[in-house]
N, C-alpha and C positions, 0 to 999 in steps of 0.2 A: 376475395378480391382478384387472387390469379382468375381463380375459377371463373368468375365472373366476367371478366376480361375474354378470357378463351372463349366463353360461350359468346359473346358479342361478337366472337372474329369468326366463332364456326359460323352463323347467322348470315356475318355478313359474304362469306367467301361461297354460302350456299346460295345467298342472292345473285351477286356478281354471277355465278356460273351460270344459272338459269335465265339470267337476263341476257349474257352474253352471248351464251351458245346458241340462240334462238336466229339470229340475224347470221353469222358467222356459217350455221348450217344449212341454214337454207341459200345463203348466196354460192355455199362451197357443191353442194347435191339439189339444188332444186328443192320446190315445193313438196313435189311427190314421192321423190325418194325420203326426204327430211319425214314425209309422214311414216313411212315404210318404216324407219329406224323410232319413230316414237310408237309406233303398234309394237313391234319387235322388243322393244325396252321397258312398256309400259310394268308387266310384272315383275321382271326381274330387278329393275331398277329402285321398285316399292318396297323390295323384300331386303334389299342392300341397307335402308335404314331402319331394320328390324331381327332381331334375333330370336332365336326360339324358347327365351324364358329362360334356360340353364343359364346363361353367359351373364344376365344382370342379375339373377341370383347369385350368384359365385363370386360375381364381382363385390357385392356387400358380405357374405358368409367369410371373405378373405380378410376384408378392411376389419370386421369386428373379431375375426382371429388372432389379426395381428396386433391391434390395440389390446387386446388380452395377453399379448405375450404369448400365444399358440400358434405357433409357426408351421409345427409340423403340422396341426389342423386345414392350416391354409394350403398346404402343399396338397395335403391329403384331398380336398376340394378341385384343388385344380386340376389336379391329375386326372382325378375317375370323371371330371368333365371335359376334360381333352380326349379321353378313352370313350366317353360315349357318343362326343361330336365324330371323333374317327369310323363310330359304327356307323353314323346314321346317316352323315354325308354325303358317303357315295348313293347309300338309298334314296334320300332326296334326290340327287341328282338325275340318277336314272329314272325315278318317279318324274320327275318335273321335263327333264330332256328327252324322256322316251316316247312321250305319247305323239310328239310333234312328230318323229320320222311314220310313223302309219297314217298322219293326217298331210292332208293338202293344205298346207298354212297360206300360200299364196290365195286360194279361195275361200277358206275360213277367216280370216282375216282381212279382206281384200284388198290384197296388195297391189293392186294395176301391172298384175304381169311381170312383176319382180320372182325371178328364178325361185322355183318351189325346194331345188336341194338348197341353195347359197343362202335362202329363209331359215332352212333346218339349224344350216352348220353355226350364224350367226345366233340363232337362241342360244343352241347348245354351249356355244362360247358366252355367251353372258350367262346363263343360268349358274355354269363353272366358276363363272367371277363370283354368282353370289354363294354358293355352297362356300368358297374358300374365304369371302369375308366373315363367316362363323367365329374361324379362327382369331381375326380381331379383334371384336370386344372379351374372347377369355385373353389374352397377351394381355390386352388393357387391365386386366384384374390382376396381375402380377404389378404392374404399374400403379395401379388405384390403392393397390393393400398398404403400399408406405404414404398413402395420404396425397397421391398426384394428380387428383382428378384432373387440375388445368393441364397436364399432360398428355393424356388420354384425350381430353376437346381437341387441344392444337394437332396433335397426329392424325385424328378422325378429320379434321376440316382442312389441314394440308392434304392428305389425301384427294378428298374430293374435287379439293381444287387443280394437283397436277391432271389429275384423269378427266377432267373438265377438258387443260389446255391441251393434253395429246388427242384429245379425239378431234379439238378445232387444227390444231396443226396437222394431224392425220387427211382430215377433212379438205383443207386448202391446201396440202400438196396432193390432192387428187387422188388419195386413196377413199374404198369403197366403205360397203356397212361392214363387211368383215375386217378389215384393217384396225377401224376403229373399233371395234369389240374388241378386236384383239391386243390392240394398244391398251384397253381399260383392263384386259386382266393381266396384260405385264406389269404395268400399274398398282395392282394388286397384293401380286408376289413381291415386286419390291417392294412395298411399305411393309407388309407383312414380315417381310427379314428385318425391316429397318425397326421393327416396333420390337420384334423379339430382342436384336442385340440392344434396346433400348431399356426392356425388362429385367434383362441382364444382368445390365450396366447399375439399375435401382435397386434390383431384388435380388441379388444373386443366390439367393439361397432358394429360388423359383426356377424349376425348369420343366422342360417337354419330358414325357414319358408315361410310364405308367405302373412302375413301382407302389406307389403311394394308392394306387387308384384300387377303388374299396367299391362292390355292387351297394351296400350297406348306405354308403353316403350319398347317391345318384338314387335310391328310393327315397332318401331324407330329401335330395332338393327335388324331386316329381314334385310333389302337390304343388309347393309356390311355385316351382316354373310354369306348371299347368297352370295355375288362376292367373299367371303374370300375365299368360301368352292370349285370356280370352279379354285383357283390356285393350289391346288393339280393336278384336271382333266387335265389339262394342263399341266400343268409337267409330268404328266404319259403319254399326246400324245406324248411329245417331246423326252422321253425319248424310251420308247416301240414302235413310230410311224415308227423313221428310222429303224431300228431293223427288225420288220415287214416286211417293203419294201424289205427290203434289201435280207431277206428271202425269200422273193416271187420271185424273180425278178432274183437274182446272185445263190449264195449258199452257204452250210453252212458256210465254209473256212471265205469267205467274212464274216458273222453276225459275227463270232466269233475275227476275225481282226478287225472291226469297234467296238463292245462294249467292247472286251480287251484295247483298247487304248483309250476309252472313260471313261474307268472306271480309269484307268491309270492318265488321264489327268485331271479327275475332281477331283483328290487327293485334287488339292489346295483347293478347293470350302470349305472344311471343315474348314481353317483356318480363313477366310472370314466370313463363318457362325459362328463362335465363337466369331465374335468380332460384328459382327451388332446386331446377340442377346443379345450381354452386352450392346446394347443401346439403344432397344426400350425403357425400361421403362424408361431410364431418358430423352428422347425425349416428350415422354408422359405427364410427370412429370412438364419439363418445359412449354409445351404447356397449363399443365391446371394452372400454375401458369401466363398464360400471358408474361412470361418472352422471350421475343424476340431476346433479346441480348445472351443470354446464350441457345436460344436454335440455337441460327444461329454459335455460338461458336462451341458448341457440334458436330454442320451436319461437319463444319472446320475440325473439331479433329476426326470425324470418316474418312471423305473421306481422312486427310493425312494416319492414321492408316492402313485403306485398300488399299491406293496407296502402300504404302511401302510392303503392304505383297503380294500384287498381283507383284511389281516388283521383289522381292524375290521367289516368285512360278515360273516367267516365266526363269528368271536365272537360277532358279534349273533343271528346267524343259530343257531347251536348253541343260546344261552341262551333265544330268543323264537321257536322256531320253533312249540312247541305253540300257544302266545297266542296268536302273530300268526294263523297259518290259523283257529284258533277265533275272532278278533275280524274276520278275513278272509270265511270264509265262516258264520259264526253257527252253528258249532259241526256243519256237515252236513258237513264234508270231513276224515277226518282224516290225520294225519302215517302214514304206511307206510312203514317201512325192513324192507329199505334203499334201498327205492328214493330217498327222496326224501333221503338222501344222494350216492346218486349224481347224482340233480338237481342238487343242490349244486356237487358237484364239477365236472360236466361246467359248470355257470356259473360256476365258478374259472377254470376252464381258460378259456373265451373273455372273461374278464377278463383275462388272461393276455397269449394272443395280439393282445387286438384291441388291449392297451396294448404290445405289441412292431409292431404295424403301424403304427402312428401315424407315424413318422419317414420309412416305407417311405410310404407313402400322403403324404406333406407334400411330395415333391420328386418325385411321379409315377415313381415302379419298382416300380410297384405289379402289374405284368400276371403275371408266374409265380405267387407267390403268389394274386392272386383266380382264376386260372385252376386254380389247384392243390385252391384250398377249394372252388370251381364245382362242380369233377370228385368230392372225394372225397362232398360231399353228394349227390351225382345218383348216384352207385356206391354209397354207404353207404344208400340209401332200401332197395333192395335187401337189405343185411343186414339193417337194421332190419325190413323185414317178415317176416323169418326168424326174426330171435333174437325177435321179439313172437310168432310162432305158440311158439313152444317155450318164452320166461318171462316171457309178458306183459309188465306196462307195465317190468317191470324190463330187459328185452330192449329195449326201446324209449328206457327213458334211459342204456343201454351206446352206443345209435348215437351219443347227443350227447354224450356224455361221449367217447368214442372220435374222432368228427372233432375235435371242440376241443383235445383231447387231443395228437392228431399236428400241429394247426396250430402249438404251440409251439416246437418245434425247427424246423420250418419257417421260420418271422418270425424266430425267432433268429440264425439263419445269416442274412436278410436285409435285418436292422436294422441289423447293424454297422455305424458311423459310417462307417469308413475306405471299405467295400465301397459305402457309399449316395455317398458325396462323391466317390471314384474315378468310379463309374459316370455322375454331374452332370456332372462338369467333361469326360470324354469328350463327352458329348451336346452340353455347351454348344459347345464345340469344332468337332463338324461341324456343328452348326447356325451357327455364326459363320464357318465355312468355305464353305458352301452360301452362304449370305446374301450 
């Protein structure tokens, strides 16, 4: 329950910042300068909500190791990933921040006369912020290892909230884009320090360093991390692919109709995401303890709660779809049937398989599932093109529904508790033998 309420706080703080910053920054900077800020922050701010895959995998590994009573293994994972990040972050920073210093950003991004040298500095500061962020989820691994996922969610949400407040204050006091980017960077550094101290308080046996780092550990984590990185890429294809196809084949009106209808239909995924995120650490802890009965009971509880949430979403969207769409678009985008019904069905299928995917990802057994989803998205986009040419937006919605529907039996087979825990036990025995 603490994790669930922390997820609610995280969602609420994110929505608050998104809604409040827009009028504040337009008032302080004007529409043109605010548009420049949006262009410069688009890629860095998106990457702030992701990681390189290793930190997600490391957090699950640490929870399972501590639950199994093997804290040295958790420290080995933590320090191995710390060393890997410390080597990778400078390379990522140079790769992202370097090319803009060779390009004319003002012309490339159509910044309407904003000084090119200033744009480069703002972008470099924002990229540095993203690079340093990668340490945050790793430090949270030390917190989550003691089964404190709520603390991690609260820290992340509070950091974003303070970052938004700092940017607003700087803008209202006459600060320019560079000052706002610098304030965001200072906030990142301060919260990294706070998170480290909190981690040391909750898990004093974890510390930064390299004495326990092992290249073998990095190699062991590499393939699960790589597979996990494919998930956001596949989701980007699923979300943006149909929009691009519709824009190419049909017209901008249909693009707006499809995108707006999908945005409205996907509001329900926020509820199931909050629920499933609250279960991940518990699944990992049960697996580490070898608690098969508890793992299975937890899985049934997750299925029950998410089933109730999905049923409530379906009832609500059936009863309120016209009124919500009118409120959402001021009556400019209508509900089109059977197109909208297929969009809702696709969202329901996504909510179901994502619920089934939670225990799979919690014990880092997601490789085959993630690759299957990626292949379906990539291959399916060709089918999306052909169906959209034949059936319009209904064809595009059929692509979304088809991919998500196929993923339900795939995840249903992979998420069976006995299968997951048998695979985890075998992997743990192999790791112990190699150690």
